[in-house]
MOPAC internal coordinates of N, CA, C and O (Angstrom, degrees):
PM7 1SCF
backbone

  N    0.0000 0     0.00 0     0.00 0    0    0    0
  C    1.4405 1     0.00 0     0.00 0    1    0    0
  C    1.5164 1   108.51 1     0.00 0    2    1    0
  O    1.2310 1   121.11 1   -52.93 1    3    2    1
  N    1.2897 1   115.49 1   127.07 1    3    2    1
  C    1.4533 1   121.92 1  -179.62 1    5    3    2
  C    1.5073 1   108.70 1  -128.55 1    6    5    3
  O    1.2310 1   120.68 1   -63.57 1    7    6    5
  N    1.3364 1   116.31 1   116.43 1    7    6    5
  C    1.4604 1   122.07 1  -177.74 1    9    7    6
  C    1.5252 1   109.34 1    55.08 1   10    9    7
  O    1.2310 1   119.81 1    60.75 1   11   10    9
  N    1.3121 1   117.97 1  -119.25 1   11   10    9
  C    1.4551 1   122.41 1  -176.10 1   13   11   10
  C    1.5258 1   111.29 1  -101.39 1   14   13   11
  O    1.2310 1   119.99 1  -168.97 1   15   14   13
  N    1.3438 1   117.62 1    11.03 1   15   14   13
  C    1.4657 1   121.63 1  -176.50 1   17   15   14
  C    1.5304 1   109.42 1  -119.98 1   18   17   15
  O    1.2310 1   120.92 1   -45.20 1   19   18   17
  N    1.3202 1   115.85 1   134.80 1   19   18   17
  C    1.4588 1   121.80 1   172.73 1   21   19   18
  C    1.5235 1   107.86 1  -106.04 1   22   21   19
  O    1.2310 1   120.89 1   -46.47 1   23   22   21
  N    1.3185 1   115.91 1   133.53 1   23   22   21
  C    1.4625 1   121.14 1   176.23 1   25   23   22
  C    1.5147 1   106.72 1   -98.47 1   26   25   23
  O    1.2310 1   120.89 1   -67.13 1   27   26   25
  N    1.3385 1   115.91 1   112.87 1   27   26   25
  C    1.4585 1   121.56 1  -176.08 1   29   27   26
  C    1.5367 1   109.20 1  -103.99 1   30   29   27
  O    1.2310 1   120.76 1   -33.84 1   31   30   29
  N    1.3203 1   116.14 1   146.16 1   31   30   29
  C    1.4658 1   121.98 1   178.90 1   33   31   30
  C    1.5125 1   107.94 1  -116.91 1   34   33   31
  O    1.2310 1   121.23 1   -54.73 1   35   34   33
  N    1.3289 1   115.25 1   125.27 1   35   34   33
  C    1.4674 1   120.55 1   178.81 1   37   35   34
  C    1.5282 1   110.44 1   -75.67 1   38   37   35
  O    1.2310 1   120.43 1   -38.89 1   39   38   37
  N    1.3183 1   116.79 1   141.11 1   39   38   37
  C    1.4635 1   121.14 1   178.33 1   41   39   38
  C    1.5276 1   112.11 1   -66.43 1   42   41   39
  O    1.2310 1   120.66 1   136.13 1   43   42   41
  N    1.3287 1   116.34 1   -43.87 1   43   42   41
  C    1.4627 1   120.46 1  -170.61 1   45   43   42
  C    1.5166 1   112.81 1   -61.97 1   46   45   43
  O    1.2310 1   119.83 1   133.91 1   47   46   45
  N    1.3150 1   117.93 1   -46.09 1   47   46   45
  C    1.4561 1   120.54 1  -172.25 1   49   47   46
  C    1.5247 1   113.73 1  -131.23 1   50   49   47
  O    1.2310 1   120.28 1  -174.39 1   51   50   49
  N    1.3187 1   117.07 1     5.61 1   51   50   49
  C    1.4597 1   124.43 1   179.80 1   53   51   50
  C    1.5217 1   113.86 1    59.59 1   54   53   51
  O    1.2310 1   120.52 1  -160.05 1   55   54   53
  N    1.3345 1   116.62 1    19.95 1   55   54   53
  C    1.4608 1   119.31 1   173.25 1   57   55   54
  C    1.5101 1   108.74 1   -68.69 1   58   57   55
  O    1.2310 1   120.77 1   -30.83 1   59   58   57
  N    1.3320 1   116.12 1   149.17 1   59   58   57
  C    1.4537 1   119.70 1   177.65 1   61   59   58
  C    1.5169 1   110.58 1  -104.21 1   62   61   59
  O    1.2310 1   121.35 1   -25.39 1   63   62   61
  N    1.2973 1   115.02 1   154.61 1   63   62   61
  C    1.4617 1   121.18 1   178.76 1   65   63   62
  C    1.5164 1   108.42 1  -142.99 1   66   65   63
  O    1.2310 1   120.10 1   -49.40 1   67   66   65
  N    1.3280 1   117.40 1   130.60 1   67   66   65
  C    1.4554 1   122.26 1   175.90 1   69   67   66
  C    1.5167 1   108.94 1   -87.83 1   70   69   67
  O    1.2310 1   120.70 1   -53.87 1   71   70   69
  N    1.3391 1   116.26 1   126.13 1   71   70   69
  C    1.4536 1   122.09 1  -176.40 1   73   71   70
  C    1.5120 1   108.64 1  -131.68 1   74   73   71
  O    1.2310 1   119.77 1   -44.25 1   75   74   73
  N    1.3327 1   118.04 1   135.75 1   75   74   73
  C    1.4684 1   119.21 1   176.36 1   77   75   74
  C    1.5290 1   110.55 1   -60.59 1   78   77   75
  O    1.2310 1   120.45 1   -46.13 1   79   78   77
  N    1.3080 1   116.75 1   133.87 1   79   78   77
  C    1.4636 1   121.74 1  -178.99 1   81   79   78
  C    1.5261 1   110.45 1   -56.88 1   82   81   79
  O    1.2310 1   119.87 1   144.65 1   83   82   81
  N    1.3203 1   117.86 1   -35.35 1   83   82   81
  C    1.4625 1   120.96 1  -178.34 1   85   83   82
  C    1.5376 1   112.78 1   -64.57 1   86   85   83
  O    1.2310 1   120.20 1   163.76 1   87   86   85
  N    1.3491 1   117.22 1   -16.24 1   87   86   85
  C    1.4756 1   121.42 1   179.14 1   89   87   86
  C    1.5304 1   111.87 1   -85.46 1   90   89   87
  O    1.2310 1   120.35 1   171.34 1   91   90   89
  N    1.3241 1   116.94 1    -8.66 1   91   90   89
  C    1.4751 1   121.48 1  -176.35 1   93   91   90
  C    1.5158 1   111.08 1  -101.13 1   94   93   91
  O    1.2310 1   119.96 1   -16.90 1   95   94   93
  N    1.3348 1   117.68 1   163.10 1   95   94   93
  C    1.4582 1   119.09 1   177.38 1   97   95   94
  C    1.5327 1   111.16 1   -57.56 1   98   97   95
  O    1.2310 1   120.14 1   -34.89 1   99   98   97
  N    1.3164 1   117.33 1   145.11 1   99   98   97
  C    1.4619 1   122.40 1  -175.04 1  101   99   98
  C    1.5396 1   111.72 1   -58.65 1  102  101   99
  O    1.2310 1   119.55 1   149.42 1  103  102  101
  N    1.3344 1   118.46 1   -30.58 1  103  102  101
  C    1.4696 1   122.27 1  -176.73 1  105  103  102
  C    1.5201 1   112.07 1   -80.66 1  106  105  103
  O    1.2310 1   119.45 1   175.50 1  107  106  105
  N    1.3002 1   118.65 1    -4.50 1  107  106  105
  C    1.4622 1   122.92 1  -175.60 1  109  107  106
  C    1.5314 1   110.70 1   -65.05 1  110  109  107
  O    1.2310 1   120.95 1   -50.07 1  111  110  109
  N    1.3270 1   115.78 1   129.93 1  111  110  109
  C    1.4542 1   123.16 1   179.26 1  113  111  110
  C    1.5276 1   108.94 1  -134.31 1  114  113  111
  O    1.2310 1   121.06 1    -8.67 1  115  114  113
  N    1.3325 1   115.58 1   171.33 1  115  114  113
  C    1.4594 1   119.23 1   175.61 1  117  115  114
  C    1.5148 1   108.95 1   -57.33 1  118  117  115
  O    1.2310 1   120.24 1   -48.16 1  119  118  117
  N    1.3177 1   117.14 1   131.84 1  119  118  117
  C    1.4612 1   122.20 1  -179.49 1  121  119  118
  C    1.5248 1   113.28 1    92.74 1  122  121  119
  O    1.2310 1   119.98 1   174.75 1  123  122  121
  N    1.3207 1   117.65 1    -5.25 1  123  122  121
  C    1.4701 1   120.34 1   178.59 1  125  123  122
  C    1.5150 1   110.40 1   -65.66 1  126  125  123
  O    1.2310 1   120.87 1   -28.25 1  127  126  125
  N    1.3249 1   115.94 1   151.75 1  127  126  125
  C    1.4507 1   122.17 1   173.81 1  129  127  126
  C    1.5281 1   106.63 1  -113.29 1  130  129  127
  O    1.2310 1   121.07 1   -53.40 1  131  130  129
  N    1.3260 1   115.55 1   126.60 1  131  130  129
  C    1.4595 1   121.13 1  -178.61 1  133  131  130
  C    1.5330 1   110.94 1  -112.07 1  134  133  131
  O    1.2310 1   120.82 1   -36.91 1  135  134  133
  N    1.2878 1   116.03 1   143.09 1  135  134  133
  C    1.4675 1   122.38 1   168.50 1  137  135  134
  C    1.5200 1   104.76 1  -105.81 1  138  137  135
  O    1.2310 1   121.59 1   -61.09 1  139  138  137
  N    1.3375 1   114.57 1   118.91 1  139  138  137
  C    1.4533 1   120.05 1  -174.09 1  141  139  138
  C    1.5231 1   109.92 1  -124.79 1  142  141  139
  O    1.2310 1   119.94 1   -61.07 1  143  142  141
  N    1.3217 1   117.72 1   118.93 1  143  142  141
  C    1.4622 1   119.63 1   178.98 1  145  143  142
  C    1.5268 1   111.19 1   -70.90 1  146  145  143
  O    1.2310 1   121.17 1   -33.87 1  147  146  145
  N    1.3207 1   115.36 1   146.13 1  147  146  145
  C    1.4480 1   121.71 1   174.85 1  149  147  146
  C    1.5120 1   109.14 1  -112.95 1  150  149  147
  O    1.2310 1   121.58 1   -44.83 1  151  150  149
  N    1.3145 1   114.57 1   135.17 1  151  150  149
  C    1.4652 1   120.50 1   177.71 1  153  151  150
  C    1.5286 1   105.63 1  -114.19 1  154  153  151
  O    1.2310 1   121.25 1   -80.63 1  155  154  153
  N    1.3340 1   115.21 1    99.37 1  155  154  153
  C    1.4625 1   118.66 1  -174.56 1  157  155  154
  C    1.5136 1   108.96 1    66.30 1  158  157  155
  O    1.2310 1   120.32 1    56.66 1  159  158  157
  N    1.2938 1   116.99 1  -123.34 1  159  158  157
  C    1.4732 1   123.21 1   178.01 1  161  159  158
  C    1.5130 1   111.39 1   -91.56 1  162  161  159
  O    1.2310 1   119.81 1   175.29 1  163  162  161
  N    1.3183 1   117.97 1    -4.71 1  163  162  161
  C    1.4646 1   122.71 1  -174.36 1  165  163  162
  C    1.5209 1   111.14 1   -99.48 1  166  165  163
  O    1.2310 1   120.65 1   -42.20 1  167  166  165
  N    1.3252 1   116.35 1   137.80 1  167  166  165
  C    1.4543 1   122.80 1   176.76 1  169  167  166
  C    1.5255 1   108.08 1   -94.04 1  170  169  167
  O    1.2310 1   120.21 1   -47.56 1  171  170  169
  N    1.3244 1   117.21 1   132.44 1  171  170  169
  C    1.4574 1   121.87 1  -178.38 1  173  171  170
  C    1.5270 1   109.56 1   -97.12 1  174  173  171
  O    1.2310 1   120.09 1   -96.56 1  175  174  173
  N    1.3467 1   117.44 1    83.44 1  175  174  173
  C    1.4499 1   122.15 1  -177.45 1  177  175  174
  C    1.5207 1   112.40 1   -62.09 1  178  177  175
  O    1.2310 1   120.02 1   149.42 1  179  178  177
  N    1.3029 1   117.56 1   -30.58 1  179  178  177
  C    1.4673 1   120.75 1   179.95 1  181  179  178
  C    1.5315 1   112.20 1   -63.92 1  182  181  179
  O    1.2310 1   120.29 1   157.01 1  183  182  181
  N    1.3246 1   117.05 1   -22.99 1  183  182  181
  C    1.4590 1   121.16 1  -178.96 1  185  183  182
  C    1.5296 1   112.06 1  -100.28 1  186  185  183
  O    1.2310 1   119.51 1  -172.74 1  187  186  185
  N    1.3255 1   118.55 1     7.26 1  187  186  185
  C    1.4618 1   121.77 1  -179.37 1  189  187  186
  C    1.5382 1   110.52 1   -64.96 1  190  189  187
  O    1.2310 1   121.23 1   -39.26 1  191  190  189
  N    1.3337 1   115.26 1   140.74 1  191  190  189
  C    1.4641 1   120.00 1   178.79 1  193  191  190
  C    1.5323 1   108.58 1  -132.23 1  194  193  191
  O    1.2310 1   120.98 1   -32.57 1  195  194  193
  N    1.3190 1   115.73 1   147.43 1  195  194  193
  C    1.4536 1   120.86 1   177.51 1  197  195  194
  C    1.5189 1   110.34 1   -74.06 1  198  197  195
  O    1.2310 1   120.40 1   -38.42 1  199  198  197
  N    1.3324 1   116.83 1   141.58 1  199  198  197
  C    1.4531 1   123.40 1   176.76 1  201  199  198
  C    1.5178 1   107.53 1  -115.79 1  202  201  199
  O    1.2310 1   120.63 1   -91.38 1  203  202  201
  N    1.3207 1   116.40 1    88.62 1  203  202  201
  C    1.4681 1   121.91 1  -176.00 1  205  203  202
  C    1.5274 1   112.29 1   -66.46 1  206  205  203
  O    1.2310 1   120.05 1   145.28 1  207  206  205
  N    1.3251 1   117.51 1   -34.72 1  207  206  205
  C    1.4794 1   120.53 1   178.46 1  209  207  206
  C    1.5257 1   110.74 1   -63.28 1  210  209  207
  O    1.2310 1   120.53 1   136.71 1  211  210  209
  N    1.3340 1   116.59 1   -43.29 1  211  210  209
  C    1.4736 1   119.94 1   178.94 1  213  211  210
  C    1.5261 1   110.87 1   -66.44 1  214  213  211
  O    1.2310 1   120.12 1   142.34 1  215  214  213
  N    1.3367 1   117.38 1   -37.66 1  215  214  213
  C    1.4684 1   120.28 1   178.28 1  217  215  214
  C    1.5270 1   110.83 1   -61.96 1  218  217  215
  O    1.2310 1   120.84 1   134.30 1  219  218  217
  N    1.3339 1   116.00 1   -45.70 1  219  218  217
  C    1.4757 1   119.92 1   179.76 1  221  219  218
  C    1.5194 1   111.25 1   -64.75 1  222  221  219
  O    1.2310 1   119.78 1   140.58 1  223  222  221
  N    1.3465 1   118.03 1   -39.42 1  223  222  221
  C    1.4673 1   121.28 1   177.98 1  225  223  222
  C    1.5219 1   111.07 1   -62.70 1  226  225  223
  O    1.2310 1   119.97 1   138.42 1  227  226  225
  N    1.3095 1   117.67 1   -41.58 1  227  226  225
  C    1.4688 1   120.88 1   179.44 1  229  227  226
  C    1.5168 1   110.34 1   -66.96 1  230  229  227
  O    1.2310 1   120.32 1   141.56 1  231  230  229
  N    1.3054 1   116.99 1   -38.44 1  231  230  229
  C    1.4672 1   121.24 1   178.35 1  233  231  230
  C    1.5296 1   110.35 1   -64.13 1  234  233  231
  O    1.2310 1   120.01 1   137.05 1  235  234  233
  N    1.3360 1   117.58 1   -42.95 1  235  234  233
  C    1.4747 1   121.20 1   177.30 1  237  235  234
  C    1.5173 1   110.49 1   -61.01 1  238  237  235
  O    1.2310 1   120.16 1   136.79 1  239  238  237
  N    1.3270 1   117.30 1   -43.21 1  239  238  237
  C    1.4588 1   121.33 1  -179.61 1  241  239  238
  C    1.5437 1   110.45 1   -63.83 1  242  241  239
  O    1.2310 1   119.88 1   137.98 1  243  242  241
  N    1.2999 1   117.83 1   -42.02 1  243  242  241
  C    1.4707 1   121.28 1   178.13 1  245  243  242
  C    1.5160 1   110.71 1   -63.41 1  246  245  243
  O    1.2310 1   120.03 1   140.79 1  247  246  245
  N    1.3403 1   117.54 1   -39.21 1  247  246  245
  C    1.4628 1   121.12 1   177.35 1  249  247  246
  C    1.5222 1   111.29 1   -63.47 1  250  249  247
  O    1.2310 1   119.65 1   142.08 1  251  250  249
  N    1.3279 1   118.27 1   -37.92 1  251  250  249
  C    1.4570 1   122.26 1   177.72 1  253  251  250
  C    1.5358 1   110.86 1   -63.57 1  254  253  251
  O    1.2310 1   120.79 1   136.72 1  255  254  253
  N    1.3289 1   116.09 1   -43.28 1  255  254  253
  C    1.4536 1   120.87 1   178.99 1  257  255  254
  C    1.5248 1   110.10 1   -62.66 1  258  257  255
  O    1.2310 1   120.22 1   134.72 1  259  258  257
  N    1.3275 1   117.19 1   -45.28 1  259  258  257
  C    1.4694 1   120.21 1   178.96 1  261  259  258
  C    1.5239 1   110.94 1   -61.48 1  262  261  259
  O    1.2310 1   120.27 1   139.00 1  263  262  261
  N    1.3087 1   117.08 1   -41.00 1  263  262  261
  C    1.4709 1   120.00 1   179.44 1  265  263  262
  C    1.5221 1   110.59 1   -62.74 1  266  265  263
  O    1.2310 1   119.75 1   137.80 1  267  266  265
  N    1.3380 1   118.08 1   -42.20 1  267  266  265
  C    1.4749 1   120.67 1   177.56 1  269  267  266
  C    1.5344 1   110.38 1   -61.71 1  270  269  267
  O    1.2310 1   120.33 1   139.20 1  271  270  269
  N    1.3249 1   116.97 1   -40.80 1  271  270  269
  C    1.4704 1   120.15 1   179.17 1  273  271  270
  C    1.5148 1   111.16 1   -66.28 1  274  273  271
  O    1.2310 1   120.09 1   140.50 1  275  274  273
  N    1.3356 1   117.43 1   -39.50 1  275  274  273
  C    1.4648 1   120.54 1   179.07 1  277  275  274
  C    1.5298 1   110.75 1   -63.08 1  278  277  275
  O    1.2310 1   119.91 1   141.86 1  279  278  277
  N    1.3285 1   117.78 1   -38.14 1  279  278  277
  C    1.4700 1   120.59 1  -179.94 1  281  279  278
  C    1.5278 1   111.71 1   -66.40 1  282  281  279
  O    1.2310 1   120.18 1   151.61 1  283  282  281
  N    1.3282 1   117.26 1   -28.39 1  283  282  281
  C    1.4741 1   121.48 1  -179.68 1  285  283  282
  C    1.5144 1   112.57 1   -82.08 1  286  285  283
  O    1.2310 1   119.78 1   163.33 1  287  286  285
  N    1.3421 1   118.02 1   -16.67 1  287  286  285
  C    1.4523 1   122.43 1  -175.49 1  289  287  286
  C    1.5348 1   109.72 1   -74.61 1  290  289  287
  O    1.2310 1   119.71 1   -61.15 1  291  290  289
  N    1.3384 1   118.15 1   118.85 1  291  290  289
  C    1.4567 1   120.24 1  -179.16 1  293  291  290
  C    1.5336 1   113.12 1   -74.12 1  294  293  291
  O    1.2310 1   120.08 1   168.33 1  295  294  293
  N    1.3277 1   117.46 1   -11.67 1  295  294  293
  C    1.4490 1   121.42 1  -178.44 1  297  295  294
  C    1.5053 1   111.35 1    79.39 1  298  297  295
  O    1.2310 1   121.30 1    -3.78 1  299  298  297
  N    1.2923 1   115.13 1   176.22 1  299  298  297
  C    1.4822 1   120.25 1   177.65 1  301  299  298
  C    1.5194 1   111.52 1    84.25 1  302  301  299
  O    1.2310 1   122.50 1    -0.41 1  303  302  301
  N    1.3256 1   112.82 1   179.59 1  303  302  301
  C    1.4705 1   120.01 1  -178.52 1  305  303  302
  C    1.5164 1   110.67 1   -80.37 1  306  305  303
  O    1.2310 1   121.59 1   -23.74 1  307  306  305
  N    1.3256 1   114.56 1   156.26 1  307  306  305
  C    1.4522 1   121.68 1   175.97 1  309  307  306
  C    1.5158 1   107.64 1   -97.27 1  310  309  307
  O    1.2310 1   120.10 1   -51.35 1  311  310  309
  N    1.3177 1   117.41 1   128.65 1  311  310  309
  C    1.4624 1   122.29 1   178.30 1  313  311  310
  C    1.5203 1   108.85 1  -105.84 1  314  313  311
  O    1.2310 1   121.13 1   -53.59 1  315  314  313
  N    1.3066 1   115.45 1   126.41 1  315  314  313
  C    1.4542 1   120.77 1   178.79 1  317  315  314
  C    1.5007 1   111.27 1  -102.51 1  318  317  315
  O    1.2310 1   120.10 1   180.00 1  319  318  317

């Protein structure tokens, strides 16, 4: 979220869309997951709802990835 604009990323194709923050649910924060109905080619932002279960699942997955990366890190300084 930057100023009054939220940059949203679609799950299907990872396209981004800039949306006014005022069009999103008041509880929406960085990292929120939204379920947004589409009516034909139009997205109905007024009907968007937060999906807290999906947000927590994504956070758990990111933590697993970080843990795998930490296990691979040999530690110490990097010499160039």
